[in-house]
LOBAMI-883695 format. One record per residue: residue in three letters; z negated, y, x negated of N, C-alpha, C in turn. Coordinates in steps of 0.02 Angstrom, whole numbers, padded with zeros to 5 digits, always signed. Each point is the difference from the previous one (the first is absolute). Layout:
REM LOBAMI-883695
ALAZYXZYXZYX ...
REM end
This chain:
REM LOBAMI-883695
UNK+00000-00059-00043+00000+00059+00043+00000+00062-00044 UNK+00047+00046+00008+00003+00059-00043-00060+00045+00012 UNK-00020+00034-00053-00055+00047+00005+00021+00058+00043 UNK-00045+00025+00043+00014+00055+00045-00051+00054-00012 UNK+00024+00058-00022-00046+00055-00015+00029+00066+00023 UNK-00045+00045+00018+00018+00070+00009-00032+00037-00057 UNK+00041+00031-00041-00026+00034-00059+00035+00066-00010 UNK-00030+00041-00041+00034+00059-00026+00023-00018-00070 UNK+00057+00027-00023+00026-00018-00066-00050+00016-00055 UNK+00006-00036-00055-00043+00010-00058+00025+00059-00042 UNK-00008+00060+00025+00016+00058-00041-00048+00055+00020 UNK+00000+00053-00039-00050+00052+00009+00024+00056+00047 UNK+00061-00007+00029+00027+00054+00040-00005-00013+00075 UNK-00033-00055+00019-00005-00017+00070-00049+00048+00034 UNK+00023+00032+00054-00043+00047+00036-00034-00036+00058 UNK-00057+00028+00022-00035-00028+00057+00045+00001+00062 UNK+00039+00054+00007+00043+00006+00059+00054-00054+00003 UNK+00024-00023-00058+00053-00050-00001-00026-00071-00008 UNK-00065-00008-00011-00028-00066-00009-00003-00036+00067 UNK+00024-00061+00002+00002-00038+00063-00070-00024+00022 UNK-00049+00012-00042-00068-00020+00018-00042+00058+00028 UNK+00031+00057+00007-00037+00060+00021-00032-00008+00069 UNK+00029-00043+00042-00026-00007+00068-00066-00037+00003 UNK-00021-00033-00055-00065-00034-00001-00045+00025-00056 UNK+00023+00050-00036-00038+00026-00058-00027+00069+00017 UNK-00020+00038-00049-00030+00066+00012+00044+00050+00037 UNK+00067+00000-00009+00040+00050+00035+00004-00009+00075 UNK-00026-00054+00027+00004-00013+00072-00025+00061+00039 UNK+00040+00023+00049-00017+00054+00046+00003+00070-00032 UNK+00016+00003-00065+00004+00066-00031+00066+00034+00015 UNK-00001+00066+00010+00061+00038+00008+00037+00002-00067 UNK+00065+00011+00003+00041-00003-00061-00025+00048-00054 UNK-00021+00060+00020-00025+00049-00049-00064-00025-00033 UNK-00041-00036+00040-00063-00026-00027+00013-00059-00047 UNK+00052-00040+00015+00017-00055-00044+00019+00026-00070 UNK+00034+00057-00001+00019+00031-00064-00063+00018-00040 UNK-00051+00024+00034-00063+00017-00034-00034-00063-00028 UNK+00003-00054+00038-00028-00063-00023+00038-00025-00061 UNK+00066+00004+00002+00042-00022-00056-00018+00036-00064 UNK-00021+00062+00006-00015+00041-00059-00059-00028-00040 UNK-00044-00039+00032-00057-00027-00037+00007-00074-00016 UNK+00051-00032+00028+00010-00071-00012+00034-00010-00068 UNK-00028-00047-00039+00028-00016-00066+00026-00071+00001 UNK+00062-00009-00023+00031-00066-00001+00013-00020-00073 UNK-00037-00049-00022+00006-00022-00070+00047-00059-00007 UNK+00000-00030-00059+00042-00057-00014-00025-00061+00039 UNK+00045-00048+00012-00021-00061+00035-00054-00037-00039 UNK-00044-00033+00036-00050-00044-00031+00030-00069-00007 UNK-00012-00032-00056+00023-00068-00010-00051-00049+00026 UNK+00022-00061+00015-00046-00051+00026-00059-00009-00047 UNK-00060+00003+00028-00062-00008-00039-00026+00064-00029 UNK+00036+00055+00008-00022+00065-00028-00049+00033+00048 UNK-00053+00029-00028-00051+00033+00041+00020+00071+00017 UNK-00010+00018+00063+00011+00069+00022-00062+00042-00015 UNK-00059-00027+00015-00063+00030-00019-00050-00057-00008 UNK-00057+00016-00033-00048-00052-00015-00069+00016+00029 UNK-00036-00051+00015-00068+00006+00028-00044+00040-00048 UNK-00036+00048+00028-00047+00041-00039+00030+00063-00029 UNK+00067+00005+00001+00032+00060-00027-00008+00058+00050 UNK-00006+00060-00026-00010+00059+00042+00055+00007+00052 UNK-00019+00010+00062+00048+00008+00055+00034+00068-00005 UNK+00067-00001+00003+00037+00063+00000+00054+00002+00053 UNK+00030-00058+00015+00058-00001+00045-00003-00058+00048 UNK+00035+00008+00056+00016-00056+00043+00075-00014-00009 UNK+00021-00060+00021+00069-00021-00014+00032-00030+00063 UNK+00064+00014+00008+00039-00030+00054+00051-00048-00031 UNK+00002-00061+00024+00047-00049-00026+00070+00015+00026 UNK+00048+00008-00046+00070+00011+00019+00039-00064+00003 UNK-00013-00046-00047+00034-00064+00000-00043-00050-00038 UNK+00014-00064+00012-00040-00052-00032-00064-00014+00038 UNK-00051-00022-00036-00064-00015+00031-00053+00001-00055 UNK-00062+00017+00019-00056+00002-00046-00059-00037+00030 UNK-00044-00024-00043-00064-00027+00023-00056+00040-00031 UNK-00056+00004+00036-00059+00033-00026-00055-00053-00006 UNK-00035+00001-00056-00054-00048-00010-00057+00035-00036 UNK-00060-00025+00012-00059+00027-00033-00035-00056-00038 UNK-00036+00019-00052-00036-00049-00041-00074+00013+00008 UNK-00038-00052+00017-00072+00007+00011-00036+00004-00067 UNK-00064+00014+00003-00041+00005-00061-00002-00066-00037 UNK+00012-00055+00036+00000-00066-00031+00069-00019-00027 UNK+00049+00045+00008+00066-00012-00027+00048-00035+00046 UNK-00019-00009+00064+00043-00034+00048+00048+00050+00033 UNK+00064-00019+00002+00050+00042+00032+00005-00015+00074 UNK+00005+00052+00041+00011-00008+00072+00059+00044+00020 UNK+00053-00032+00025+00056+00038+00026-00021+00033+00066 UNK+00009+00065+00005-00025+00037+00059+00056+00028+00042 UNK+00062-00005-00022+00054+00026+00041+00068-00008-00031 UNK+00051-00001+00043+00070+00000-00021+00034+00059+00032 UNK+00046+00032-00035+00031+00062+00024+00076-00006-00003 UNK+00032+00015+00056+00072-00005+00008+00030+00070+00006 UNK+00067+00006-00004+00032+00066+00005-00022+00040+00061 UNK-00015+00063-00012-00023+00045+00052-00075+00004+00007 UNK-00036-00043-00035-00073-00002+00006-00033+00040-00057 UNK-00059+00025+00015-00038+00043-00046-00055-00040-00034 UNK-00008+00009-00064-00055-00032-00036-00034+00050-00046 UNK-00060-00018-00022-00038+00044-00044-00054+00040+00036 UNK-00001-00005+00067-00049+00040+00037-00071-00027-00009 UNK-00007-00060-00029-00067-00027-00014-00038+00042-00051 UNK+00036+00043-00037-00032+00041-00051-00027+00066+00025 UNK+00014+00017+00063-00018+00067+00024-00075+00010+00001 UNK-00037-00048+00029-00071+00009+00009-00040+00005-00064 UNK+00012-00045-00047-00039-00001-00061+00032+00032-00060 UNK+00059+00033+00012+00036+00036-00053+00024-00047-00055 UNK+00004-00065+00014+00028-00048-00048+00029-00058+00041 UNK+00054-00029-00025+00032-00055+00035-00047-00061-00001 UNK-00008-00032+00057-00043-00058+00005+00038-00065-00010 UNK+00065+00005-00011+00041-00059-00011+00055+00016-00051 UNK+00034-00052-00022+00058+00006-00044+00062-00018+00039 UNK+00051+00042-00002+00062-00013+00037+00054-00021-00050 UNK+00031-00057+00014+00049-00030-00044+00064-00016+00039 UNK+00058+00013-00031+00064-00014+00031+00012-00076+00004 UNK+00020-00024+00059+00015-00071+00008+00071-00016-00020 UNK+00042+00050+00001+00068-00005-00027+00021+00071-00019 UNK+00062+00011-00020+00021+00068-00018-00010+00045+00061 UNK-00039+00053-00009-00020+00042+00056+00005+00073-00019 UNK+00008+00042+00050+00000+00072-00010-00049+00032+00048 UNK-00035+00051-00023-00049+00034+00041+00009+00076-00006 UNK-00024+00034+00051-00006+00073-00002-00072+00017-00013 UNK-00013+00040-00050-00068+00022-00015-00013+00067+00034 UNK-00057+00004+00034-00018+00061+00036-00068+00023-00024 UNK-00003+00050-00044-00065+00025-00025-00044+00021+00058 UNK-00061-00028+00002-00042+00009+00059-00023+00072+00009 UNK-00014+00035-00054-00022+00070+00007+00054+00042+00033 UNK+00063-00012-00019+00055+00037+00031+00011-00022+00072 UNK-00008-00066+00013+00007-00025+00068-00053+00030+00045 UNK-00062+00004-00024-00055+00028+00039+00014+00074+00017 UNK+00024+00037-00050+00015+00070+00012+00057+00009+00050 UNK+00053-00041-00007+00056+00005+00045-00020-00022+00071 UNK-00045-00048+00005-00023-00024+00065-00035+00055+00039 UNK-00034+00044-00036-00033+00056+00034+00051+00048+00030 UNK+00058+00004-00031+00054+00043+00024+00040-00033+00056 UNK+00004-00068-00004+00042-00037+00048-00045-00050+00037 UNK-00027+00020+00058-00045-00044+00037+00031-00068+00017 UNK+00065-00003+00012+00032-00064+00018+00000-00048-00060 UNK+00007+00028-00060-00004-00041-00060-00070-00028-00008 UNK-00050+00041+00013-00070-00023-00003-00013-00055+00050 UNK+00026+00008+00061-00010-00051+00052+00034-00066-00020 UNK+00060+00005-00028+00035-00061-00021-00037-00035-00056 UNK-00027+00038-00048-00037-00031-00055-00064-00033+00027 UNK-00032+00033+00047-00060-00030+00030+00018-00064+00038 UNK+00058-00001+00032+00022-00060+00035+00010-00057-00050 UNK+00030+00015-00057+00011-00050-00051-00066-00026-00029 UNK-00047+00046-00010-00066-00020-00025-00036-00043+00051 UNK+00006+00018+00064-00031-00039+00053+00028-00070+00002 UNK+00066-00005-00009+00032-00065-00001-00025-00043-00057 UNK-00010+00032-00059-00024-00037-00058-00071-00025+00011 UNK-00042+00042+00031-00069-00021+00015+00000-00058+00050 UNK+00044+00005+00050+00005-00053+00050+00022-00066-00032 UNK+00047+00005-00048+00023-00060-00035-00056-00031-00039 UNK-00041+00041-00032-00058-00026-00038-00048-00037+00046 UNK-00012+00029+00059-00045-00031+00048+00028-00067+00025 UNK+00065-00002+00011+00032-00061+00022-00005-00054-00054 UNK+00007+00021-00064-00005-00048-00055-00070-00030-00002 UNK-00051+00042+00007-00069-00026-00001-00011-00051+00056 UNK+00027+00015+00059-00006-00047+00056+00039-00063-00015 UNK+00058+00008-00028+00045-00057-00014-00032-00050-00047 UNK-00031+00025-00054-00026-00046-00051-00071-00023+00014 UNK-00034+00032+00048-00070-00019+00013-00008-00047+00059 UNK+00047+00001+00047-00010-00039+00061+00054-00052+00014 UNK+00060+00011-00023+00056-00041+00021+00011-00062-00043 UNK+00032-00050+00030+00018-00060-00037+00060+00015-00045 UNK+00017-00047-00043+00057+00008-00045+00064+00010+00040 UNK+00009-00040+00053+00060+00006+00042+00004+00070+00030 UNK-00056+00025+00025-00001+00067+00031+00015+00054-00051 UNK-00028-00006-00059+00012+00050-00052+00073+00004-00020 UNK+00031-00058-00012+00070-00001-00022+00045+00024+00057 UNK-00014-00021+00061+00040+00022+00057-00004+00076+00009 UNK-00061+00027-00004-00009+00072+00008+00034+00038-00057 UNK-00001-00028-00060+00033+00032-00057+00075+00004+00011 UNK+00031-00055+00023+00072+00000+00013+00018+00048+00056 UNK-00042+00003+00052+00013+00046+00055-00006+00073-00022 UNK-00047+00013-00046-00007+00068-00027+00063+00021-00038 UNK+00026-00045-00041+00061+00015-00037+00059+00009+00048 UNK+00002-00042+00052+00053+00006+00050-00001+00069+00033 UNK-00059+00023+00020-00006+00065+00033+00019+00057-00047 UNK-00019-00007-00063+00016+00054-00048+00075+00003-00014 UNK+00034-00058+00000+00073+00001-00008+00033+00031+00062 UNK-00026-00016+00059+00027+00030+00061-00007+00075+00000 UNK-00056+00025-00026-00012+00072-00004+00052+00034-00043 UNK+00024-00036-00050+00052+00027-00045+00070-00015+00025 UNK+00005-00023+00063+00064-00016+00032+00037-00055-00036 UNK-00038-00049-00024+00027-00060-00030-00016-00059+00045 UNK+00028-00057-00016-00013-00060+00039-00074-00018-00002 UNK-00029-00011+00058-00070-00021+00003-00007-00076-00003 UNK+00056-00035+00003-00003-00073+00000+00025-00032-00064 UNK+00036+00038-00041+00025-00026-00064-00014+00051-00055 UNK-00039-00020-00049-00017+00045-00055-00022-00040-00060 UNK-00007+00035-00056-00023-00031-00062-00072+00020-00015 UNK-00036-00044-00031-00067+00014-00024+00005+00027-00071 UNK-00014+00064-00012+00004+00026-00067-00057-00023-00045 UNK-00053-00024+00031-00059-00021-00038+00001-00076-00011 UNK-00037-00022-00050-00004-00071-00015-00047-00036+00048 UNK+00005-00066+00001-00047-00039+00041-00072+00012-00025 UNK-00008+00007-00065-00066+00011-00028-00028+00067+00024 UNK+00042+00052+00003-00023+00065+00025-00019-00005+00074 UNK+00040-00037+00039-00017-00008+00071-00067-00036+00007 UNK-00009-00053-00039-00062-00038+00003-00060+00044-00019 UNK+00008+00039-00052-00054+00045-00022-00015+00051+00055 UNK+00051+00029+00029-00008+00051+00052-00037-00028+00060 UNK+00016-00063+00018-00029-00031+00060-00064-00039-00016 UNK-00022+00002-00063-00059-00038-00022+00009-00074+00015 UNK+00058-00026-00017+00016-00071+00006+00023-00026-00067 UNK+00009-00065-00007+00030-00028-00060+00075-00002+00009 UNK+00036-00002-00056+00073-00003+00005+00022-00065+00033 UNK-00038-00053-00011+00016-00064+00032-00006+00005+00076 UNK-00051+00037+00023-00009+00008+00072+00056+00040+00031 UNK+00020+00054-00034+00056+00041+00025+00063-00042+00005 UNK+00015-00039-00051+00060-00042+00000-00005-00052+00056 UNK-00059-00028+00009-00009-00051+00053+00011+00030+00069 UNK-00027+00059+00012+00006+00032+00065+00074+00019+00013 UNK+00034+00028-00049+00070+00016+00009+00041-00062+00015 UNK-00016-00055-00035+00034-00063+00014-00014-00025+00070 UNK-00061+00008+00024-00019-00020+00067+00039+00041+00052 UNK+00004+00065-00011+00038+00043+00046+00074-00021+00001 UNK+00026-00018-00059+00070-00020-00005+00012-00065+00039 UNK-00044-00048-00008+00008-00064+00035-00006+00008+00075 UNK-00037+00050+00021-00009+00014+00072+00055+00044+00028 UNK+00050+00016-00041+00056+00043+00020-00022+00069+00022 UNK-00054+00024-00029-00022+00069+00012+00036+00047-00047 UNK+00010-00022-00062+00037+00039-00050+00044-00047-00040 UNK+00047+00030-00037+00031-00036-00055-00018+00038-00063 UNK-00008-00035-00054-00018+00031-00063+00038-00033-00057 UNK+00030+00041-00042+00036-00024-00058-00013+00049-00057 UNK-00045-00019-00045-00020+00046-00054-00034+00061+00030 UNK+00029+00058-00012-00028+00062+00026+00030+00020+00068 UNK+00049-00038+00024+00033+00016+00063-00038-00029+00060 UNK-00015+00042+00048-00036-00020+00061+00042+00016+00061 UNK+00005-00048+00046+00030+00013+00066-00052-00020+00052 UNK-00016+00046+00045-00046-00016+00054+00042-00025+00059 UNK-00010-00063+00018+00038-00032+00054-00034+00008+00067 UNK-00066+00002+00000-00038+00003+00063-00058+00049-00009 UNK+00015+00064+00014-00051+00052-00011-00058-00008+00049 UNK+00014-00025+00061-00054-00010+00048-00049-00052-00024 UNK+00026-00054-00029-00044-00052-00027-00040+00027-00059 UNK+00032+00042-00041-00035+00028-00058-00056+00046+00024 UNK+00013+00039+00052-00052+00044+00028-00057-00041+00031 UNK+00019-00057+00030-00051-00044+00027-00046-00028-00053 UNK+00030-00018-00057-00040-00025-00056-00046+00054-00027 UNK+00027+00061-00004-00039+00056-00026-00049+00028+00051 UNK+00004-00026+00061-00043+00023+00056+00013+00073+00016 UNK+00065+00017+00001+00022+00066+00020+00032-00006+00069 UNK-00021+00042+00047+00027-00003+00067+00074+00018+00000 UNK+00042-00043+00030+00072+00012+00001+00017+00051+00053 
REM end
């Protein structure tokens, strides 16, 4: 199955107004003149290579980032040295907001494949938000969504069975692809099975077993990183989500 992505080209001249992800990113609902003001503070650097860190845990917080293409994962390391994957970020999504409260990033963000991001210095974003109330509201909406996702993750890993966790994870990815106007039933997993297992607090063997079980039940097909959801109602039933 061919990879399906909505991206902005990997160059430094892409404007927010011309980016196909603007409808789910910060420019949402902004007037054209206001988008120009936002563009003035957005910095577009070179693409990140697979495994390259965008920012690291404990480093002073300065910017938030919008994913233009590719995918990134965020993970934190405990005092005992254990890594916990805390999130995956797809095009159009904002990351780095975990650093706002404590003035330092609480996780390390790493590219899962060749990726491009827009850097938005937070001090300039805060100042511009005071001038543009709609920009402030959109940023608050994005922050609220991130908090909600964190709460869902805590519920997911503390109460649900392995089947429920994996089903809910696949449905989350499906919904996020639909938001980007991509297929919600056929997509690729940019993250490894090990990253999925870590994120869901499962073993890699359990994740593979559950995916195999779903495949045998004709709920999904899976081939490497390619996923096709054949029966979304059944998947929602497994995840205990009301259809």
